[in-house]
N, C-alpha and C positions, 0 to 999 in steps of 0.2 A: 547262810541263814536258812533255817528250816522253813520249808513251805507247808501250807496246809495240805492235807491229804484227802479232803472231802471230795467225793466224785462229782464230776460235772452233772448238771441236771439234764433232764430229758429235753428234746428239741422243743422249740417254742410252739410248734403246731400241736403239741400234746397238752398245753396249758388249758385250753377250753374244756377238754375232756376231764382234766383234774378239777377244774372249777365246778363242772356239773356234778362230779362225785362229791365234792366238798359240800355243795348245797344239799345233795341228797342225804349225806351223813348228818349234816347240821339239822335238817328237818326231822330226821328220825330221832336224834338225840333230844331235840327240843320237844318232840311229841312225847317221848318217854318221860322227860322231866315234868311235862304238863300233867300227864297221867299220875305220876308219883305225887305231885303237889296236890291234886284233887283228892287223892286217896288219903293222904296224911293230914292235910290242912284242917278238916272238920273238927278234929280233936281240940284244936286251939282257936280256930276262927271259923265258926259255923257259917259265916257269910261269904267265905271264900269259894268261888265257883269256877266253872270252866273258862269264862272270859278272862278273869283276873289271872288264873293260872297260865293261860296261853300268852297273855300280854306280858307276863313276867318272865316266862321261861323260853318261849320260842325265839324272841329277839336275841337272847343271850347266845344261842348256838348259831342262829342264822347270821348274826354279825361276824362270828368267827368264820363262817363259810365264805362271807364276802371279803374278809381280811386274808383268807388263805392265799389267793393269787398275789396279794401285795406281799405277804410273808415270804412266799416262794421267790418273788422277783427280787426282794431284798437279799435273800440268801444267795441267789444266783449271781447278783452283782458282786457281793462280797467274795464268792468263790472264784469268779472270773478275774478278780483283782490279783489273785495268786500272791497274797501277802504272806508274812510270816505267821506261824501258828498262833502266837500270842495275839497279834493284831487281829487275826481271823476270829479268834474266840471273843475278844473284846468287842469287835464290831457286831458279831451276832448277839452278844449279850445286850449291847445297846439297842439293837433292833428289836429284841424280844421285849425289853422294857418299854420302848415306844409303842409297839403293837399292843402290849397288854394295857398300857395306860389309855390308849385310844379306845380299846374295847370296853374298858370299865367306865370311862367317861360317858360313852353313848349308852351302854347298858344301864347305867345308873338312872338315866332319864326315863327309860322304859319301866324299870323297877319302881321308881318314885311315882310315876303316873299311875301304875297299877296297884299301888299300895293303899291300904285303908288308913294309913297314918301319914298323909302327905303334909300334915302340920309340922312334922319333924324337919322338913326342908330338904331340897336336893343335895346340899352340901353334906348333911348328916348321912344321907343314903350313900353318897359317893365314898365318904370316909369308911362307912361300914363295909362296902364292897372292897375297898382297897385293903382293909385289914383282913377281911375274911377270904378274899379270892385272888389277891394279886399273885401269890405264889402259884395258885392253880392256873392262872392265865399264862404265867411263864412256862409252866409245864405243857400247856396246850400249844403254845408257840413252837416249842421244840418237838412236840409230837407231830405237828403238821410238817415241819422241816424233815423229820425222820421218815414220815410216811412218803412224802414226795421223793426224797432221796432214794428210798428203797424201790419205789416204782420206777424211777429214772434208771437206777442201776440195773434192775431186771430187764428193762427195755433195751438198755445198751448191751447187756450180756446177750440177749436174744439176737440183737442186730449183729453183734460181733460173731456169734455162732453161725448165723445165716451167711455172713460174709465169708467166713472160713469155709463153709460148705460150698458156697459159690466158687471160691478160689480153688477148692479141691477139685470140683467138677471141671473147672476151666483147665487146671493143670493136667487132669486126666485126658481132657480133649486134646490139649497140646501134645501130650505124650503119645496119644494115639495118632495124631497128625504127623508127628515126627517119625513114628514107626512106619506110617504109610509112605512118607517121603523116602525113608531109607529103603523100603521095599521097592519103590519105583526106581530108586537109584540103582539098586541091585539088578532090577529088570533091565534098566538101560545098559548096564555093563554087559549083561548076558546077551542082549540084543546086538550090541556092538561087537561082542566077541563072536557071536554067531555069524554076523556079516563078514567079519575078518576071516573066519574059518570056513567061509563058503568054499566048497571044493574047487570051483573055477578060480577063485581068487588065489587060493593056496597053490593050485597047479600052475597058474600063470606066473605067480611070484617065484616059485621054485624053478620053473622052466627058464625064467629070465635070469635067475642066479646061475643056472647051469650054462646058459648061453654065454653069459659074461665070463664064466670060468673057462669054457672051452676056447674062448677067444683070447685067453690069457689076461683078462682084465680082473684079476683076482681081488684087487683092492676095491673095485666097484662092486663085485659080488659080495665081499665081506660087508661092505657098507650097506648094501641092500638087506642082507640078513640082519644086521644090527638094527636097521630101521624097523624091520618087522618085529624083532624081539622087543625093542623099546615100545612100539605101539601096543603089543600084547601086554607088556608089563604095566604100562599106564592104564590100560583098560581094566586090569584086574587089581588096581590099587585100592585097597579097602579103606585107606585113610582119606581118600579124596572127598572133599566137601560136596554137598548137593549142588552148590553153585561155585562157579569160577569166574574170575574176571575175563572179559572178552579176549584180552591178549593171550591168556593162558589157553583158552579154548581154541584160539587160532593156532597156537603152537602144537596142540594136540591134533588138530585137524591136519596140520602140515605134515605130521608124521605119516598119516594115512595117505595124503596126496603124494608124498615122496614115492611110496610103493606103487601107487597107481600111475604116476608119471613114468616110472621105470617100465611098468607093464605095457602102457599104450604108446610110449615113446613120443614122437612128434605129433601124433594124433590128438594128444591132450595137452592143452596149455592152461595155465591157471593164473589168476590175478586176484590179489588181495588188496583192498583199500580200506584200512581201518584208521581213521583219524585219531589223533591223540586224545581228543575230548570224549571219544567213545571207547577207547581201549581199556579203561578202568571199570567200565560198567559190568555188573554181575549178570551172568547168564547161567541157565542150568547146564551142568556138565554133560557133555556128549550131545548137546542139542543140535549142533550143526552137522555132525558126521552122517546121520541117516539121511539128511536132506541133500548133502553133497553126493552121497552114494547113490541117491535116487536120480540126481542130475547126470551122473556118470553112466548109470545103467540105461537110462532112457535117451541119453545124448550121445556119449562117445561109443558105447557098445552097440548102439543101434545104427551106426553109420560108419562108412570107411573114410569119410572126410575128416578134416581137422575140426575139433570142437574146443571152444574156450569156455571154461567155468570161472565165473567171477563171484567173489564174495565181497560185499561192501556193507558198510555200516555208517549210521549217522545218528546223532542225538538231536531230537526235535521236540521242544516244548515238554520236557520231562519224560519223553518216550524214546526208547532205543529201537531203531528200525534196522533190521539186517536183511539183506537181499542175497539169495543164491540164484544166479542166473546162468543158463547155458545156451549155447548157440546151435545145439543139435536139432533134430526133427521134433523134439518134444514128445510128451506122452500121447498114446493113442486117444482118439476122441472118446472111445468107450472104456477107457482105463478106469478102474476102481481105485478108491483111496487105499493105499497100502498100509501095512502094519506100522512102518516107521512114522508116517504122518499122523496116524491115529494115536500112537504112543506119545508123540510130541504134543499133540493137542491136550491129551490127558495130563501130562506133566505140567504144561503151562497153566491149565485150569486149576490144578492142585496148588501150585506155587503162588499164582497171582490172581486167580479168579477171572472175572470178566475184563480185567485190565490188560490181558495179553491175548494174542491171537496169532494164527499162522494160516496163510492163504497160498494156494497154488493156482497159477494162471498160465495159459498158453500165450505166447507172443505171436502177433499176426504174421511176422516174417519168419517164424520158426523158433523153436526153442521154448523154454519154460522158465518161470521164475517162482521161487518160493520166498514169501515175504513174512518175516517174523516181526511182531511188535510186542515189546516188553516195557514195563515200567523202568525208567532209568534209575538205577540204584547202584551205590558203591559200597565198599566193604563195611563202612561204619554204620550203614543203615541197618535197621532191624527187620528181619524177615517176618512178615505176618501172613500165615497161610490163608488163602482165600476160602 
């Protein structure tokens, strides 16, 4: 069944403005008709003056001004019913007849009261108006509907254009945000690669490989080289998403720790405690590696004793908490915040705003702890940059 195609009207809060304009237009038209009547009437009725002209003509148009909101409301109700086109036209036709009859019935009273020939009676005046002006009133009804529909359509068009502009600006902002996140992801890869290509790191790794080979442990040497190659390949993976689930991040971290465990031998022990309810949470890629590297540098490398590095996680009230703790001497009291910690804070602020944080604290008995707090999100959640 064909539906009516009339556009919906403007919002209800625009009706008072339309009523004001209708009264203004009605007053102007009534005033013009009054002036016309005063100018033309003396030729046939010398006693016709301003008072009779105003009493006869002003109410005619002011009544239509008062009927305009009712006319619009009827048209809106018919439009919202979303009936077939034929029913829509018939309903509007019936509404136009009702509105025109109501207008002529009331207007006839004013015309009769202001007429010099009241002996003719109100019924005669009403019949004269019905014969002479019923079609004019029908046209007036449709003119009001057309005027309001035009105004409503223009307002909707402006609102839609404004919404499109707003969405375009938002899309541009999101695109810029995505570009910034990608740039920070690239920076994180480069920072991780720079850490891995640290001369001491490479020297000790290759020296360890050489020592294994000289002892005839070729299989272990090949394994160590393969671990290093895998670590570098994952670091340079351009298809890696800005966020990984925690289990994947731990796997990536373990590649790095495999090399470091070979480098430090029994002086470095590690422990991972990632419960199943936290393993699927999303975290920024490479977020743990610089913090663990910081713990090894200030913990294992700064002492000859055995140091344990622990990585634990837990989900608490919609928050993912990750702790990187070492049992070494901890950072010096006058140590300044390093590049890795600053970069981590910047990435967290970009991804999550104030909902994420990273804190570094010394333990009274020695060692240090870096604690990450992130919003708990899983893969189906939508990332909204802060």
